[in-house]
C-alpha positions as CSV (number, residue, x, y, z in Angstrom):
1,M,3.0,109.1,47.3
2,D,6.3,107.3,47.2
3,R,8.1,107.4,50.5
4,P,11.5,108.1,50.5
5,R,14.0,105.5,52.5
6,K,16.6,106.6,54.7
7,Q,18.5,103.6,54.2
8,F,19.2,104.7,50.8
9,A,19.6,108.5,51.4
10,Q,16.8,109.2,49.2
11,H,16.3,112.9,48.2
12,W,14.3,113.2,45.1
13,L,15.1,116.3,43.0
14,K,11.6,118.1,41.8
15,S,12.9,121.4,41.1
16,E,12.3,121.6,37.1
17,K,14.9,124.8,37.0
18,A,17.7,122.6,38.6
19,L,16.6,119.5,36.5
20,Q,17.2,121.5,33.2
21,K,20.3,123.1,34.5
22,I,21.5,119.4,34.8
23,I,20.3,118.4,31.4
24,K,22.1,121.6,29.9
25,A,25.4,120.8,31.8
26,A,25.3,117.3,30.3
27,E,25.4,118.7,26.6
28,L,23.5,115.6,25.4
29,K,23.8,114.4,21.7
30,P,21.4,112.0,20.1
31,D,24.3,109.4,19.9
32,D,24.9,109.5,23.8
33,R,24.7,106.4,25.9
34,V,23.9,107.6,29.4
35,L,24.4,106.1,32.8
36,E,21.9,107.4,35.3
37,I,22.4,106.3,38.9
38,G,19.6,106.2,41.4
39,P,16.7,107.4,39.0
40,G,14.5,107.5,42.0
41,T,11.0,108.5,40.7
42,G,12.4,109.5,37.5
43,N,11.9,112.9,37.2
44,L,15.4,113.3,35.6
45,T,14.8,110.1,33.6
46,K,11.8,111.5,31.8
47,L,14.0,114.5,30.7
48,L,17.1,112.6,29.8
49,L,15.2,109.4,27.5
50,P,14.1,111.7,24.5
51,E,17.5,113.0,24.2
52,V,20.0,110.2,24.0
53,R,20.6,107.1,22.0
54,S,20.0,104.9,25.2
55,L,19.7,105.4,28.9
56,T,20.8,102.8,31.7
57,A,19.3,103.4,34.9
58,V,20.8,101.6,38.0
59,E,18.5,101.7,40.9
60,I,18.8,99.6,44.4
61,D,15.4,100.3,45.4
62,R,13.0,97.3,44.3
63,D,9.9,99.4,44.7
64,L,11.2,102.2,42.7
65,C,12.1,99.8,40.0
66,A,8.6,98.4,39.6
67,K,7.5,101.7,39.5
68,L,9.9,102.8,36.7
69,S,9.5,99.7,34.6
70,R,6.0,100.4,34.3
71,G,6.4,104.2,33.7
72,F,9.1,104.0,31.2
73,T,8.7,101.3,28.4
74,Q,10.8,103.3,25.4
75,P,13.0,100.9,23.7
76,N,16.1,102.8,24.6
77,F,15.3,102.7,28.1
78,C,17.3,99.8,30.3
79,L,16.7,99.8,34.0
80,V,18.9,97.8,36.2
81,E,18.0,96.8,40.1
82,A,21.4,96.9,41.6
83,D,23.8,98.2,43.9
84,I,26.0,100.6,41.5
85,L,28.9,99.8,43.9
86,Q,28.5,96.2,43.2
87,I,28.0,95.8,39.7
88,P,30.4,96.4,36.4
89,L,29.9,99.8,35.0
90,P,27.5,99.4,32.0
91,E,29.4,98.6,28.7
92,G,29.2,101.4,26.1
93,T,27.9,104.2,28.3
94,N,29.8,107.7,27.6
95,K,28.4,109.9,29.8
96,V,27.0,110.0,33.5
97,V,24.1,112.1,34.5
98,A,22.6,111.6,38.1
99,N,21.4,112.8,41.3
100,I,23.2,110.3,43.7
101,P,23.4,109.3,47.3
102,Y,25.3,111.7,49.2
103,N,26.4,109.1,51.7
104,I,28.4,107.2,49.0
105,T,29.7,110.1,47.1
106,G,33.3,109.3,47.4
107,L,32.8,105.8,46.4
108,I,30.8,106.6,43.3
109,L,33.4,109.1,42.3
110,S,36.0,106.3,42.7
111,K,33.8,104.0,40.6
112,L,33.4,106.4,37.8
113,L,37.0,107.9,37.6
114,G,39.4,105.5,39.4
115,S,42.1,106.9,41.3
116,I,45.4,108.6,40.4
117,A,47.1,105.2,40.6
118,T,44.6,103.4,38.6
119,P,42.3,105.9,36.6
120,I,39.4,104.7,34.6
121,D,38.8,106.3,31.0
122,R,35.5,105.5,30.3
123,F,33.2,108.8,30.5
124,E,33.2,111.9,28.1
125,R,31.3,113.8,30.9
126,I,29.8,113.0,34.3
127,V,27.3,115.7,35.6
128,L,26.4,114.8,39.3
129,L,24.2,116.5,42.1
130,V,26.1,116.2,45.1
131,Q,26.6,117.6,48.6
132,K,27.6,121.5,48.5
133,E,30.5,120.8,50.8
134,I,31.6,118.0,48.4
135,A,31.2,120.3,45.2
136,D,33.1,123.1,46.8
137,R,36.1,120.6,47.4
138,L,35.9,119.3,44.0
139,V,36.5,122.6,42.4
140,A,38.6,124.5,45.0
141,K,41.7,125.9,44.1
142,A,45.1,125.7,46.0
143,G,44.9,128.2,49.0
144,H,41.2,128.0,49.5
145,K,39.9,126.5,52.7
146,A,37.9,123.8,50.9
147,Y,40.8,122.4,48.7
148,G,42.2,119.0,50.1
149,A,43.4,115.9,49.1
150,L,39.9,114.9,47.1
151,S,40.3,118.4,45.4
152,V,44.0,117.5,44.1
153,K,43.1,113.6,43.3
154,M,39.9,114.6,41.1
155,Q,41.5,117.5,39.4
156,Y,44.4,115.5,38.4
157,L,41.7,113.1,36.6
158,A,39.3,115.5,35.2
159,E,38.3,119.2,34.8
160,C,36.0,119.9,37.6
161,Q,33.2,122.6,37.0
162,F,30.9,124.3,39.3
163,I,27.4,124.5,37.5
164,C,25.1,125.7,40.3
165,D,23.8,125.7,43.6
166,V,20.6,123.5,44.4
167,P,18.5,124.7,47.4
168,A,16.8,122.1,49.7
169,Q,13.3,123.0,48.9
170,A,14.3,121.7,45.4
171,F,13.8,118.0,46.7
172,F,11.2,116.0,48.7
173,P,12.2,115.4,51.4
174,P,14.7,118.5,51.7
175,P,18.1,117.2,52.7
176,K,19.8,119.1,55.9
177,V,22.6,120.0,53.8
178,G,23.3,122.2,50.9
179,S,23.3,120.7,47.5
180,A,25.1,121.7,44.0
181,V,25.5,120.5,40.3
182,V,29.2,119.7,39.2
183,C,30.3,118.6,35.9
184,L,33.6,116.4,35.6
185,I,35.2,116.1,32.4
186,P,37.8,113.4,32.4
187,R,41.1,114.1,30.6
188,P,44.7,113.0,30.7
189,P,46.8,115.1,33.5
190,I,47.9,118.1,32.4
191,K,51.1,117.2,34.2
192,P,51.5,113.5,34.3
193,A,53.3,112.0,37.4
194,T,56.3,109.8,36.9
195,N,55.0,107.3,39.7
196,P,51.3,107.9,40.4
197,K,50.8,105.5,43.0
198,L,53.6,107.6,45.4
199,L,52.0,110.5,44.1
200,E,48.5,109.7,45.8
201,T,50.3,108.3,48.7
202,W,52.1,111.4,49.4
203,I,49.1,113.6,48.8
204,N,47.3,111.6,51.6
205,M,50.3,112.1,53.9
206,G,50.7,115.9,53.0
207,F,47.1,116.7,53.9
208,A,46.8,114.0,57.1
209,T,47.5,117.0,59.2
210,R,46.6,120.0,57.7
211,R,48.0,122.6,59.9
212,K,51.3,121.2,59.6
213,M,54.0,122.3,57.2
214,L,54.5,119.9,54.2
215,R,58.3,119.4,55.2
216,N,57.0,117.9,58.3
217,N,54.2,115.9,57.0
218,L,56.7,114.0,54.7
219,T,59.6,113.3,56.9
220,S,59.0,109.8,56.5
221,V,59.9,110.1,52.9
222,V,62.6,112.4,52.7
223,D,65.0,113.9,55.0
224,R,63.5,117.2,56.0
225,D,66.7,119.5,55.1
226,R,66.7,117.8,51.7
227,L,62.9,118.4,51.1
228,V,63.6,122.4,52.1
229,L,66.2,122.4,49.6
230,L,64.1,120.7,47.0
231,L,61.3,123.2,47.6
232,E,63.5,126.1,47.2
233,Q,64.9,124.9,44.0
234,M,61.3,124.7,42.8
235,Q,61.0,128.4,43.9
236,I,58.3,127.2,46.7
237,N,58.3,128.7,50.3
238,P,59.7,125.7,52.4
239,Q,57.2,126.6,55.0
240,I,54.2,125.9,52.7
241,R,51.4,123.4,53.7
242,A,49.8,120.8,51.4
243,E,46.9,123.0,50.7
244,D,48.9,125.8,49.0
245,L,50.2,123.6,46.4
246,S,48.6,123.5,43.1
247,V,47.8,120.1,41.2
248,E,50.8,120.8,38.9
249,Q,53.1,121.9,41.7
250,W,52.2,118.5,43.7
251,V,52.8,116.6,40.4
252,E,56.2,118.2,40.0
253,L,57.3,117.6,43.6
254,A,56.3,114.2,43.3
255,N,58.5,113.8,40.1
256,Q,61.2,115.5,41.9
257,L,61.2,113.4,44.8
258,V,60.8,109.9,42.8
259,E,64.3,111.3,41.0
260,L,65.9,112.1,44.2
261,L,65.1,108.7,45.9
262,A,66.1,106.9,42.7
263,I,69.5,108.6,43.1
264,A,69.7,107.9,46.6
265,S,69.0,104.3,46.0
266,E,71.6,104.1,43.3
267,K,74.3,105.5,45.6
268,L,73.4,102.8,48.3
269,D,73.8,100.0,45.6
């Protein structure tokens, strides 16, 4: 039996029920060119291959690559032995379907979607099996305890959908944390930022100290009293905290701040 390696955070999904839910969420079509990250022993791979035009699987484990090469000889299968974080995204792929290593989830999300400042518009649909805590953060709405900087950034870049919980018993070996399937559908922002780089910076500042009111977290950006006035003009409680602002409100606030700072700069000139 294959032995999972701790260094690669390997937990292989064995539940047919969970695998089928991932396949359903991917909404696969015959012309799809799919990227699978960390195919492991190929449990998901074998379900993907008959449904798509091509499947590119990126696996870092040399021994697993040898087994996958022997087990999958279909012409639409391409196996790449590499660290997904160290190689360019495969050309032509339009969907990602994967059970990713939990210890590099944030880095993989950045690889696939980019950032607010530098978004990546590559994929129609991304279906991932992730740690439950991350799934909750990805789909959380303003005011929820799981809502944070990651929620705002990812929801700015994509529609984030919760698909299902996956129990530890569905894996070999069972992870010590809960798991869930999420579907990310990249799209243009519902409300675009005037200056995406500043929006990203201010989100990080706003959530840096969650218990502080936003007007205190952004004092290095704008005078506190001016920010209070701006929030009141937006019909937002000036005592609001970062986690109580929706994505659209974050964008609107950032756009107003950009305009306010530009006016202040012109006056100085």
